[in-house]
N, CA and C atoms as an extended XYZ file, in Angstrom:
261
Properties=species:S:1:pos:R:3:atomname:S:1:resname:S:1:resid:I:1 pbc="F F F"
N        33.285       70.995       97.285 N   MET     1
C        33.482       72.082       96.588 CA  MET     1
C        34.742       72.033       97.424 C   MET     1
N        34.670       72.203       98.990 N   PRO     2
C        35.895       72.859       99.510 CA  PRO     2
C        36.789       71.494       99.736 C   PRO     2
N        36.428       70.288       99.465 N   SER     3
C        37.981       69.356       99.566 CA  SER     3
C        38.752       69.520       98.088 C   SER     3
N        37.882       69.799       96.231 N   GLY     4
C        38.030       69.824       95.926 CA  GLY     4
C        39.304       71.225       95.178 C   GLY     4
N        38.887       72.364       96.411 N   ARG     5
C        39.731       73.721       96.015 CA  ARG     5
C        41.158       72.774       97.582 C   ARG     5
N        40.471       72.461       98.416 N   GLY     6
C        41.731       72.184       99.199 CA  GLY     6
C        42.962       71.156       98.268 C   GLY     6
N        42.477       70.494       97.693 N   THR     7
C        43.171       69.439       97.208 CA  THR     7
C        43.789       70.340       95.845 C   THR     7
N        43.180       71.000       95.452 N   SER     8
C        44.287       72.222       94.200 CA  SER     8
C        44.527       72.851       95.711 C   SER     8
N        44.463       73.497       96.299 N   ALA     9
C        45.650       74.380       96.985 CA  ALA     9
C        47.190       73.614       97.646 C   ALA     9
N        46.486       72.315       97.323 N   SER    10
C        47.099       71.527       98.710 CA  SER    10
C        48.363       71.286       97.374 C   SER    10
N        48.404       70.928       96.411 N   GLU    11
C        48.502       70.259       94.994 CA  GLU    11
C        49.350       71.543       95.006 C   GLU    11
N        49.281       72.642       94.586 N   LYS    12
C        49.746       74.267       94.286 CA  LYS    12
C        51.163       74.344       95.437 C   LYS    12
N        50.273       74.380       96.171 N   LEU    13
C        51.274       74.385       97.517 CA  LEU    13
C        52.346       72.698       97.192 C   LEU    13
N        52.278       72.264       97.681 N   GLU    14
C        53.436       70.548       96.741 CA  GLU    14
C        54.376       71.040       95.448 C   GLU    14
N        53.386       71.437       94.277 N   MET    15
C        54.399       72.339       93.750 CA  MET    15
C        55.243       73.316       93.922 C   MET    15
N        54.361       74.112       94.438 N   ASP    16
C        55.661       75.539       95.567 CA  ASP    16
C        57.153       75.406       95.778 C   ASP    16
N        56.603       73.761       97.037 N   ILE    17
C        57.237       73.511       97.595 CA  ILE    17
C        58.329       72.320       97.231 C   ILE    17
N        57.993       71.979       95.493 N   GLN    18
C        58.949       71.043       94.481 CA  GLN    18
C        59.569       72.211       93.344 C   GLN    18
N        58.963       72.738       93.695 N   LYS    19
C        59.920       74.176       92.714 CA  LYS    19
C        60.799       75.655       93.175 C   LYS    19
N        60.902       74.806       94.898 N   ALA    20
C        61.445       75.475       95.822 CA  ALA    20
C        62.850       74.445       95.705 C   ALA    20
N        62.948       72.721       96.454 N   PHE    21
C        63.704       72.494       96.741 CA  PHE    21
C        64.941       72.615       94.812 C   PHE    21
N        64.176       72.261       93.659 N   GLU    22
C        64.673       72.553       92.674 CA  GLU    22
C        65.315       73.830       92.069 C   GLU    22
N        65.007       74.716       92.867 N   GLN    23
C        65.906       76.125       92.853 CA  GLN    23
C        67.153       76.060       93.731 C   GLN    23
N        67.078       75.019       94.330 N   LEU    24
C        67.538       75.310       95.826 CA  LEU    24
C        68.783       74.097       95.818 C   LEU    24
N        68.353       72.782       94.695 N   LYS    25
C        69.640       72.329       93.530 CA  LYS    25
C        70.263       72.927       92.750 C   LYS    25
N        69.650       74.228       92.523 N   GLY    26
C        71.231       75.013       91.076 CA  GLY    26
C        71.743       75.846       92.312 C   GLY    26
N        70.854       76.763       93.355 N   ILE    27
C        71.757       77.161       93.602 CA  ILE    27
C        72.724       76.522       94.879 C   ILE    27
N        72.086       75.688       94.940 N   GLU    28
C        73.814       74.451       95.731 CA  GLU    28
C        74.474       74.612       94.456 C   GLU    28
N        74.890       74.112       93.220 N   LYS    29
C        75.818       73.747       92.486 CA  LYS    29
C        76.017       75.227       91.968 C   LYS    29
N        75.366       75.807       91.593 N   ARG    30
C        76.835       76.742       91.130 CA  ARG    30
C        77.159       77.891       92.267 C   ARG    30
N        76.627       77.329       93.666 N   TYR    31
C        77.316       77.501       95.217 CA  TYR    31
C        79.313       76.448       94.874 C   TYR    31
N        78.581       75.370       95.200 N   HIS    32
C        79.473       74.531       95.037 CA  HIS    32
C        81.007       74.446       93.702 C   HIS    32
N        79.925       74.872       92.496 N   GLU    33
C        81.000       75.243       91.344 CA  GLU    33
C        81.879       76.440       91.678 C   GLU    33
N        81.197       77.193       92.021 N   SER    34
C        81.852       79.104       92.389 CA  SER    34
C        82.409       78.589       93.684 C   SER    34
N        82.782       77.874       94.567 N   THR    35
C        84.107       77.987       95.756 CA  THR    35
C        85.219       76.902       95.142 C   THR    35
N        84.412       76.077       94.065 N   LYS    36
C        85.194       75.017       93.598 CA  LYS    36
C        86.559       76.148       92.805 C   LYS    36
N        85.540       77.305       92.294 N   THR    37
C        86.778       77.325       91.365 CA  THR    37
C        87.275       78.323       91.889 C   THR    37
N        87.003       79.279       93.250 N   VAL    38
C        87.671       79.955       94.549 CA  VAL    38
C        88.984       79.049       94.378 C   VAL    38
N        88.280       78.037       94.633 N   GLU    39
C        89.255       77.200       95.945 CA  GLU    39
C        91.244       76.820       94.432 C   GLU    39
N        90.686       77.043       92.946 N   LEU    40
C        91.273       76.818       92.069 CA  LEU    40
C        92.480       77.581       91.919 C   LEU    40
N        91.386       79.170       91.719 N   THR    41
C        92.078       80.355       92.418 CA  THR    41
C        93.125       80.785       92.683 C   THR    41
N        92.718       79.981       94.576 N   ARG    42
C        93.575       80.947       95.267 CA  ARG    42
C        94.224       79.820       95.044 C   ARG    42
N        94.411       78.929       94.715 N   GLN    43
C        95.881       77.774       94.989 CA  GLN    43
C        97.000       78.223       93.259 C   GLN    43
N        96.225       78.519       92.563 N   SER    44
C        97.210       79.292       91.210 CA  SER    44
C        97.595       80.191       92.309 C   SER    44
N        97.211       81.472       92.839 N   CYS    45
C        97.510       82.216       93.582 CA  CYS    45
C        98.672       81.912       94.652 C   CYS    45
N        98.663       81.302       94.600 N   ALA    46
C        99.679       80.961       96.071 CA  ALA    46
C       100.987       79.825       95.713 C   ALA    46
N       100.431       79.606       94.514 N   THR    47
C       101.828       78.356       93.309 CA  THR    47
C       102.290       79.833       92.695 C   THR    47
N       101.978       81.065       92.238 N   GLU    48
C       102.438       81.637       91.874 CA  GLU    48
C       103.426       82.617       93.178 C   GLU    48
N       102.651       82.634       93.832 N   PHE    49
C       103.548       83.001       94.939 CA  PHE    49
C       104.926       82.899       95.196 C   PHE    49
N       104.652       81.430       95.420 N   CYS    50
C       105.787       80.423       95.913 CA  CYS    50
C       106.971       81.460       94.405 C   CYS    50
N       106.619       80.526       93.568 N   ARG    51
C       107.404       80.899       92.384 CA  ARG    51
C       107.919       81.865       92.131 C   ARG    51
N       107.016       83.396       92.656 N   SER    52
C       107.574       84.939       92.787 CA  SER    52
C       108.400       85.176       93.891 C   SER    52
N       108.553       83.686       95.070 N   CYS    53
C       109.982       84.393       96.046 CA  CYS    53
C       110.674       83.511       96.247 C   CYS    53
N       110.661       82.733       95.425 N   ASP    54
C       112.072       81.423       94.923 CA  ASP    54
C       112.708       82.355       93.939 C   ASP    54
N       112.083       82.764       92.957 N   LYS    55
C       112.966       84.624       92.640 CA  LYS    55
C       113.439       85.329       93.333 C   LYS    55
N       112.648       85.967       93.420 N   ALA    56
C       113.167       85.748       94.254 CA  ALA    56
C       114.321       86.315       95.231 C   ALA    56
N       114.243       84.964       95.299 N   GLN    57
C       115.163       84.742       96.573 CA  GLN    57
C       116.487       84.802       96.277 C   GLN    57
N       116.290       83.895       94.632 N   ARG    58
C       117.708       83.431       93.585 CA  ARG    58
C       118.251       85.223       93.082 C   ARG    58
N       117.518       85.806       92.751 N   MET    59
C       118.284       87.266       92.244 CA  MET    59
C       119.220       87.769       94.003 C   MET    59
N       117.911       88.114       94.804 N   GLU    60
C       119.485       88.548       95.990 CA  GLU    60
C       120.571       87.467       96.072 C   GLU    60
N       120.907       86.392       96.342 N   LEU    61
C       121.365       85.430       96.592 CA  LEU    61
C       122.952       85.519       96.040 C   LEU    61
N       122.022       85.720       94.327 N   ASP    62
C       122.977       86.315       93.256 CA  ASP    62
C       123.683       87.785       93.143 C   ASP    62
N       122.984       88.639       93.985 N   ARG    63
C       122.566       90.011       94.230 CA  ARG    63
C       124.493       90.007       95.192 C   ARG    63
N       124.569       88.924       96.026 N   ILE    64
C       124.902       88.937       97.067 CA  ILE    64
C       126.265       88.819       96.999 C   ILE    64
N       125.922       87.468       96.175 N   THR    65
C       127.579       86.368       95.241 CA  THR    65
C       128.361       87.298       94.552 C   THR    65
N       127.768       88.472       93.588 N   GLU    66
C       128.017       88.861       92.768 CA  GLU    66
C       128.876       90.811       93.552 C   GLU    66
N       128.112       91.063       95.282 N   MET    67
C       129.753       91.653       95.413 CA  MET    67
C       130.271       91.560       96.338 C   MET    67
N       129.581       90.357       97.488 N   LYS    68
C       130.755       89.658       97.037 CA  LYS    68
C       131.989       89.394       96.494 C   LYS    68
N       132.153       89.017       95.445 N   ASN    69
C       133.256       89.283       94.380 CA  ASN    69
C       133.486       90.200       94.490 C   ASN    69
N       132.776       90.841       93.896 N   PHE    70
C       133.491       92.926       93.954 CA  PHE    70
C       134.336       93.098       95.065 C   PHE    70
N       133.776       92.577       96.300 N   THR    71
C       134.386       93.539       96.781 CA  THR    71
C       136.177       92.858       97.467 C   THR    71
N       135.684       91.187       96.965 N   GLN    72
C       137.342       90.514       97.089 CA  GLN    72
C       138.223       91.106       96.349 C   GLN    72
N       137.626       91.373       95.369 N   SER    73
C       138.269       91.893       93.428 CA  SER    73
C       139.149       93.144       94.419 C   SER    73
N       138.363       94.019       94.911 N   PHE    74
C       139.022       95.810       95.478 CA  PHE    74
C       139.457       95.241       96.453 C   PHE    74
N       139.687       94.363       97.300 N   ILE    75
C       140.441       94.155       98.101 CA  ILE    75
C       142.102       93.206       98.112 C   ILE    75
N       141.690       92.591       96.626 N   ASN    76
C       142.616       91.832       95.965 CA  ASN    76
C       143.530       93.503       95.409 C   ASN    76
N       142.653       94.613       94.815 N   SER    77
C       143.516       94.475       94.147 CA  SER    77
C       144.058       95.933       95.036 C   SER    77
N       143.307       96.718       96.171 N   ILE    78
C       144.012       97.010       97.071 CA  ILE    78
C       145.584       96.641       97.606 C   ILE    78
N       145.010       95.384       97.787 N   GLN    79
C       146.859       94.625       98.458 CA  GLN    79
C       147.819       94.559       97.535 C   GLN    79
N       147.270       94.213       96.110 N   LYS    80
C       148.842       95.100       95.535 CA  LYS    80
C       148.694       96.052       95.411 C   LYS    80
N       148.576       97.471       94.809 N   PHE    81
C       148.660       98.445       95.036 CA  PHE    81
C       149.764       98.652       96.473 C   PHE    81
N       148.959       97.995       96.821 N   CYS    82
C       149.718       98.494       98.651 CA  CYS    82
C       151.734       97.074       98.511 C   CYS    82
N       151.149       96.020       97.772 N   GLU    83
C       152.611       95.939       98.027 CA  GLU    83
C       153.811       96.450       96.444 C   GLU    83
N       152.837       96.930       95.684 N   THR    84
C       153.617       97.647       95.130 CA  THR    84
C       154.463       98.845       94.892 C   THR    84
N       153.294       99.288       95.715 N   MET    85
C       153.822      100.806       96.585 CA  MET    85
C       155.195      100.651       97.429 C   MET    85
N       154.925       99.575       98.460 N   TYR    86
C       156.519       99.924       99.599 CA  TYR    86
C       157.518       98.474       99.096 C   TYR    86
N       157.307       98.283       97.824 N   GLN    87
C       158.681       97.707       97.220 CA  GLN    87
C       159.938       98.388       96.735 C   GLN    87
């Protein structure tokens, strides 16, 4: 009788171990899916950040160009004004 009881206990223990392994596999699968999702999100964020930086840089270069053009136009106007004043 004790050996029958021992077999039953060892079978139960074996089933518990098997169940724990199955749960572990499920947890590992969910973990890898989650880390994959996080990595894809990180890459997407980095790409969007780079696009935003490029756009901000283009806007700043446009602003500098416009400021340069305005300054040059102002200089030309003052120069013409001075020329007409001294004629």
